[in-house]
C-alpha positions as CSV (number, residue, x, y, z in Angstrom):
1,M,119.9,80.4,84.3
2,T,122.1,78.4,82.3
3,D,123.3,76.1,85.2
4,L,120.9,73.1,83.9
5,P,121.8,71.6,80.8
6,T,119.1,71.4,78.0
7,E,118.0,68.0,76.8
8,E,119.6,68.5,73.3
9,S,123.1,69.7,74.9
10,S,123.2,67.1,77.5
11,T,124.9,63.8,76.8
12,A,125.7,62.6,80.3
13,P,122.8,61.4,82.2
14,S,120.9,63.9,83.8
15,S,119.8,63.9,87.5
16,P,116.0,64.6,88.0
17,R,115.3,68.5,87.6
18,Q,114.8,70.1,91.3
19,Q,110.9,70.2,91.8
20,R,110.1,74.0,92.2
21,W,107.6,75.2,94.5
22,D,104.7,75.5,92.1
23,D,105.4,72.4,90.1
24,G,103.7,70.0,92.1
25,E,101.6,72.2,94.3
26,W,100.1,74.7,92.2
27,G,101.0,73.2,88.7
28,N,97.7,71.0,89.3
29,A,95.6,73.3,91.0
30,E,92.5,71.9,89.4
31,Q,93.3,68.4,91.3
32,E,94.6,69.9,94.7
33,K,91.7,70.7,97.1
34,I,91.6,73.8,99.0
35,P,89.8,74.1,102.5
36,Q,86.3,75.3,102.2
37,S,87.3,78.1,104.6
38,R,88.9,81.8,104.6
39,S,92.4,80.0,104.9
40,G,91.5,78.4,101.6
41,A,90.3,81.6,100.3
42,R,93.8,83.3,101.2
43,Q,95.4,80.2,99.5
44,L,93.5,81.1,96.4
45,A,94.2,84.8,96.6
46,L,98.0,83.8,97.0
47,R,97.8,81.7,94.1
48,A,96.4,84.8,91.9
49,L,98.9,87.0,93.1
50,Y,101.6,84.6,92.3
51,W,99.7,84.3,88.6
52,E,99.8,88.4,88.2
53,S,103.2,88.6,89.0
54,A,103.9,86.7,85.9
55,N,101.0,88.1,84.0
56,P,100.5,92.0,85.4
57,G,96.9,93.0,85.2
58,Q,95.4,89.4,85.4
59,V,94.3,89.0,88.9
60,G,90.9,88.7,88.1
61,E,91.3,86.0,85.2
62,A,93.4,84.3,87.8
63,L,90.9,84.5,90.5
64,Q,88.2,83.5,88.0
65,Q,90.1,80.3,86.8
66,L,91.9,79.1,89.7
67,G,88.7,79.7,91.7
68,E,86.8,77.4,89.5
69,A,89.3,74.9,89.7
70,C,89.4,74.6,93.3
71,G,85.9,74.5,94.0
72,L,85.4,77.4,96.6
73,T,82.1,78.5,97.3
74,P,80.9,82.1,95.8
75,K,81.1,83.8,99.4
76,L,85.2,82.4,99.9
77,R,85.6,83.3,96.4
78,T,84.6,86.9,97.0
79,F,86.9,87.1,99.8
80,A,89.8,86.0,98.4
81,E,89.0,88.8,95.4
82,Q,88.6,91.3,97.8
83,V,92.0,90.8,99.4
84,A,94.0,90.2,96.1
85,T,92.5,92.9,94.4
86,A,93.4,95.1,97.5
87,A,97.0,93.8,97.4
88,V,97.2,94.6,93.5
89,E,95.6,98.0,93.8
90,Y,97.7,98.9,97.1
91,R,100.8,97.5,95.3
92,S,103.0,100.6,96.0
93,E,101.5,101.6,99.4
94,L,102.3,97.9,100.6
95,D,105.7,97.7,99.2
96,D,106.6,100.9,100.8
97,L,105.4,99.8,104.4
98,V,107.7,96.4,103.9
99,R,110.9,98.4,102.5
100,D,110.4,100.8,105.3
101,N,109.8,98.2,108.3
102,A,111.9,95.4,107.0
103,T,115.3,96.3,108.8
104,N,118.3,95.1,107.4
105,W,116.5,93.7,104.4
106,H,116.6,95.2,101.0
107,P,113.2,94.2,98.8
108,D,115.6,92.7,96.6
109,R,116.4,89.9,99.3
110,I,113.0,89.0,100.0
111,A,111.9,86.0,98.1
112,R,109.2,86.7,95.5
113,L,106.6,84.4,97.5
114,D,107.5,86.1,101.2
115,G,106.9,89.4,99.5
116,L,103.5,88.1,98.2
117,I,102.6,86.9,101.5
118,L,103.7,90.2,103.3
119,R,101.4,92.1,100.6
120,L,98.4,89.9,101.0
121,G,98.7,90.0,104.6
122,L,99.0,93.7,104.8
123,A,96.0,94.1,102.7
124,E,93.7,92.1,104.4
125,L,95.5,94.0,107.7
126,L,94.6,97.5,106.4
127,Y,91.8,96.9,103.8
128,I,89.7,94.3,105.0
129,D,87.5,95.4,108.3
130,D,85.9,92.3,109.4
131,V,89.1,90.4,110.4
132,P,90.9,91.0,113.3
133,A,94.6,91.7,112.9
134,R,95.6,88.9,115.1
135,V,93.5,86.7,113.0
136,T,95.3,88.1,109.8
137,I,99.0,87.7,111.0
138,H,98.1,84.3,112.2
139,E,97.0,83.2,108.4
140,A,100.0,84.9,106.7
141,V,102.1,83.0,109.3
142,E,100.7,79.8,108.3
143,L,100.9,80.8,104.7
144,A,104.5,81.1,105.2
145,K,105.3,77.9,106.8
146,T,103.1,76.2,104.0
147,Y,104.6,78.1,100.8
148,G,107.8,80.0,102.2
149,G,111.2,79.4,102.8
150,G,112.4,77.5,106.2
151,Q,112.4,80.6,108.6
152,S,110.1,82.9,106.4
153,Y,107.3,82.5,109.0
154,R,108.9,84.4,111.3
155,F,110.0,87.2,109.1
156,V,106.3,87.4,108.0
157,N,105.4,87.4,111.6
158,G,107.7,89.9,112.8
159,L,107.0,92.3,110.0
160,L,103.3,92.0,110.0
161,D,103.3,92.2,113.8
162,A,105.3,95.6,113.9
163,I,103.3,97.2,111.3
164,A,99.9,96.4,113.0
165,R,101.5,97.9,116.4
166,Q,102.5,101.0,114.5
167,R,98.8,101.5,112.9
168,D,97.6,100.8,116.8
169,L,95.7,97.8,115.5
170,D,94.7,95.3,118.3
171,V,97.1,92.2,118.1
């Protein structure tokens, strides 16, 4: 983490700091509009999981603050809470599923956001009854296209599809 010079130690003109995915997109969450849909609720849940990954045990606080800032309806915030809470509650089981099904991928090689998207998608796939598996996988792929790396969506799609088929879910 010492690759970048600090302001105090740098005497040469510094190039602008590379923007991280959370600087603009989520750093100003209160200014960003989230769709008033379940897709928006999934974005809220993903943001809350990211917050919780840095501050364990605070998913409820994250959902409350981010949900108020994003202006989602109470019904959508409830859906986001169900999915995010299931992802946290069943983290160990979900991570084991990823580990067991991610062929040639050690869990340490999976980017944090990709792992959170997988955890969120699996929680919805396995613990939220009123969403078809096909919709859950599509929504997770869309999150990966928006927030993940260049080919993240393919990895997410393949892994969720394989697990859904193992569980005999209709995809």
